Structure formats: structure tokens, C-alpha cells
N, C-alpha and C positions, 0 to 999 in steps of 0.2 A: 101831921099823921104819923103815929108811932106804929110799931110792929104789931102789937096785940090789935090795935084798932083796924090795920089792914087786914089782919085776919078774918077778924070778926065781919067785915066788909064782904070780903071774898067768899068766906063760906055763907054770907045771906043769898048774895047774888048766885052760887051755883046752887043752892037750895031752892031758889026761885025758878031756875032751869031745868030742876028735876035732875040733876046731876047727882049720879052716886056716890057716896062716901063725901059727900061738900068738905066736911072739917080736914080729913087727912088730905084730900086735894089741894085744899086752899094752903095747908101747910107744904107740901110737895113743892107747888107752883113758886110761892114767896120763897122758899129756900133755895129753888132754882134760879130766881131772880137776882138774889142777893149772893148766891152762889157758896152757902153755906150748909152745915148739916141742918137738920130739921130741931134736933135738941138745943142750937143757937137761939132759934126764936125765942124758946121758954127761958132763957135766961137772959134775954135783951128785949122784953116785950114792951119796955117803956122807951126803948130806943126811937128815934127818929129814923123816918125812911128817907133815904137820900131819894133825889130826884129822879136817877137813872133806874133805883131798883123799882119805886112806883110806875114809872114807865113799861119796863119790861112786865111787870105782874101784872099791870092791866092788861097788856097783850096776851100775855098766857092764859088768864080769866076768859077773855073774849075767844081766843082758840077752842079753848074747851068747851065753853057753852056753845059754840057752833058745832061741835062734836068731834072736835080731833082729840084723839085718845091722849093722855097725859104721857104716855111711854115716847109718842112723837114729838112731844114739846120739849121733854126732858132729854131726850134722845139717848135714853137708856133702862134698861129692865133687868133687875135681879133673876139669876137663874141658878140653882145650885149653889147659892152662896157667894157669886160672882156675879160682878157686873158686865152685861153685854150692851154694846152700842146698838140701836135699833134706830131704823129709818122707815118710810113708807114703802121701801122697796123689799122689806121681810115681814114675816108674821111677829108679832110680839110674842115672845115665849111665854106661855102658860105654866103655872105650877104643876097643872095637871101632865105636863110633858115630862116633868122629873121621874114621874113613874116608869116612862119607858126608860129613862137612864139606869134606874134602880133595877130593872129587870135585865138590862143589857149585863150592870156590873155583876148581877147575882151569875149570870150564865158562861161570861167570859173566861176562857181559859189560857188559850194564846192563840196566833195568827192575826190576820186581818180583818179590823171593823170596817165598815163601809156604812155611811149616813147617807140615806137617800133623801133628795129635798131638804139640803141641810139650812136653808134659810139663813138666820143670822149667825149659824156654826153653833148654836147653844149646844144641842146634842154632840157634835162631833169633838168640840173642845172639852166639854166636860168630861165626856169618856175618855179622852186621851191623855187628859189631867189625871184623873182617877185611876187610870190602869198602866198608862205606860206604854199602851198597846200603840202598833201601827193602825193608823186611822187614816181611811179614804172618806172624801164627802163630794156627795155630787148635786148640781142644782142645774135648771133648765135657764135660770135667770142669771145672767152675766153681772147686773147690778147688785142682785142677792149675795151672789159671790165675794165680790168687794168689800162688802160687810162682814162676811163670814171671814174672810182673810185679814182684815183689820182686827177683828176680835180675836183671831188665832193669835196673831202676833203680840197683842197687846197682853194675852194671857199666857205666853209662853208657851202655846200648846203647839205640837207639831204634826198637822195635819195635811194632806195633800188634795187640794181641790181640783174637781175637773168640770166643766160646762156641757151638760148631757142632759138627755131625758131620761130619766129616773136610773137604769142600771146599763145603759146601752155601751157606755164605754167601758165597764169592767169585765174582765176576762172570767172565762168560764173557770170555776174552781177556785177563783183568788182569795175568797173569803171563808172564814170561818162563822162570821155573824154579820147579820144585816138588819140595821135598824132603821124605822123610818117613820114620823110623823106625816103621812101625804094627804093631800087635799081631799076630805072626804064628807064635806057638805053638801047636799043634793041641791042641783042647780034650782030646784022647785021650792028650794026653802030661802031663797035669796030674799023673798018681800018679807020674812019674818026677822030676820037678822037684826041685831042692834045697829043704828044707824053709824055708831062708831066703828064697826067692824067694816058693813058693807060699802060706806063711803070712803074707807081711809085704808083699810089694809088690802093689799094685793090680792086680786081674784084668782091669779095661778096658784095660790097658795092656799086658797080656802075651798073651790069649789072641785068636785069629784064627779060631774057627769049628772044625768039626769037623776040616776039613784043613789050618788054618792059612793057606787063601787068601780068606777072606771078605773083609778089609777090601781087599786088594790088587785084587779084582774091581772095587769100585767106585772105588778109588782112582786106578785106570789110566784107568777109563771118566771121572770126573770132571776128572782131569788133561788129558785131551786136549779139554776143552770149556774148562778155565779158562786153558790156554797158548796164548801167541800163535805163529804159524807158526814153526819152527824151535827152538822152547823145549823145554828138558829136563826131564825127570822122573828124579830121583835117590832110588833106595829102598833101605834097609837090609833083608836078607833073611836065613834061615836058610841054611847052607851048601849043605843039600839041595835046596834051592827054585828053582835059578837056571833050572834047563831046563825048568821048568813054567812060570817067568814068561815066559823064552822065548816060548814057545808062546802064553800069553796076550796078549803083544805082537808076534805077527808082523806084524798087520795093524792099524792104518795107521802104526805106529812104525817109525822108521829108526836105524841105527847103536847096535843094542842092543851093550851092553857088560859085561862080568862084573870086578869089581876083588876081589882077594883081601887078606885082612888079613895080618898079619907071620908067622902060622902056615902061610900059603898056602891058606887055605879061603876060598872064596868069600863074600864079604860085603856088597858093595854090587854094585845093578845099575843102568844108567842107559841111557835111549833117548831119542831126539828126535822131536818132532812134526814132520811133514812141513813144509818151509817153501815 
């Protein structure tokens, strides 16, 4: 069994199981089994597979076919050009969330940034490294905070982590910017989510109550308390939730903005506390 044949067989197994992007997934899993870069596979297609590589590769293929996300198998996900460790204790960072980072960078001038519901720490660490700003991050999950701390340490990001519910532990008027990717999937959508999501990713980071706005209501209210006058609240949101959020932030917020992702779908909203 050589590398090229192993890739072909793995791709066929994934195709038969209706796993998305079967060729890419087979390459990622085989590279992870060998502990090499994907480019190595193309330069060594005729190399014989060592037994230990085949054992690991077979196990990874089985896990992926059973529904386990590739990122939880490889234990990493790239975000904003950096590798972040991920475990089933944290939501897998999505490319769409990079838009929340971009809108944060666009608005930040000085003062404390607070990332609410940090999960893997992807937003908090990225914003700190890109701006050099003082950054605090909160999460209700101690297990998630352990992952976030490990990522910040590995990347050299200086972030203060606090275990609390949303902004409960943050003082009044402490921040100039609050950013969050809160849980916003309605509980009623649980049955239509992909099995990779609903069976493996942490529900505490996914679901936002019956209508999906449970956490937004509290986050908007608490951000008004935590932000200094003129401070910004930046939030990721579902594509169909922006008008409801506009209504929720009609008063006293100002300069409500909606920003779209690369597919043209609304993805991030931002508003400013009156100064």
C-alpha cells in the first residue's frame, strides 16, 4: 500500500459515506496520520505506507465517516492565518467569524476589548495579536477556557480569561469595545442541523433559546453597562436575524451597521453606545 493508493481508497470510502470534500478530507487525515504537510503526499505518492501510518489513517477515516468533524480529529483549525487547538469542548472556529474580527479591528482605537463567549479563544487571541490591545475574554465553560488559555499561550497573545456568564464579571464602564459570537441557533433548529454539528459540537455554544435571541437580549443589555460612552458592540449573527437585532438595538444604540460575508449574506452587526 503506497501513499497514492491510500489516498484513492480513503477518498472512495468518504465519497460512499457522502462526506463533503472527500479528496481534501482524505489528504488532511493521511497527512495527520503521517505527521506531515499535505504537499509531502504529492512528492511521495509511491512511498510505501508504514504500518503505524495505516493504522492511524484507518481510525481517522472511520471517525470521520461516523460523523466526527475533521477538526476534532486533527485537533486544530486555522483562523485568521493562525492554527488554533480545538477540542469537543469548544466550537470549531468558522471563516465567517473572521468578519467579526475585521469589524473589531476597523473600530478599535484604544482601551479594553472584551470577547464574550470566547470558546477556543480565536477572536480574543487574534484581536490581541493584531492590535496589541488589552483584551479580556469570558466563557461560562471552564473546559473551553482551558483550551483558550492554551491557544493564547502558544501564540503569545496576552489575554485575561474569566469564567462567567456573558459579561457578569466585567465592571461597569470597563471596555471600549465588546465583541461576541454568541450562541444563536434556535432550539427548534436542532433537528435540521448537520450531524457533525449537533452530535459533536458543544450545545452551550450553539443554541440561543427557542427563538435564538436569548443570549442577544442579555448581551445587548449588559454591553450597554460595560461599555464607555462611544464604545462599540460587534456581534456575529445568523443571516436572517439582523432586522430583529436592529429593532432590539433601536434605543439607545446609534450607528447600527450590518456587514455581509463573502457570499453576500449578513453576518456581523455593530452598533455604538451614545457618547
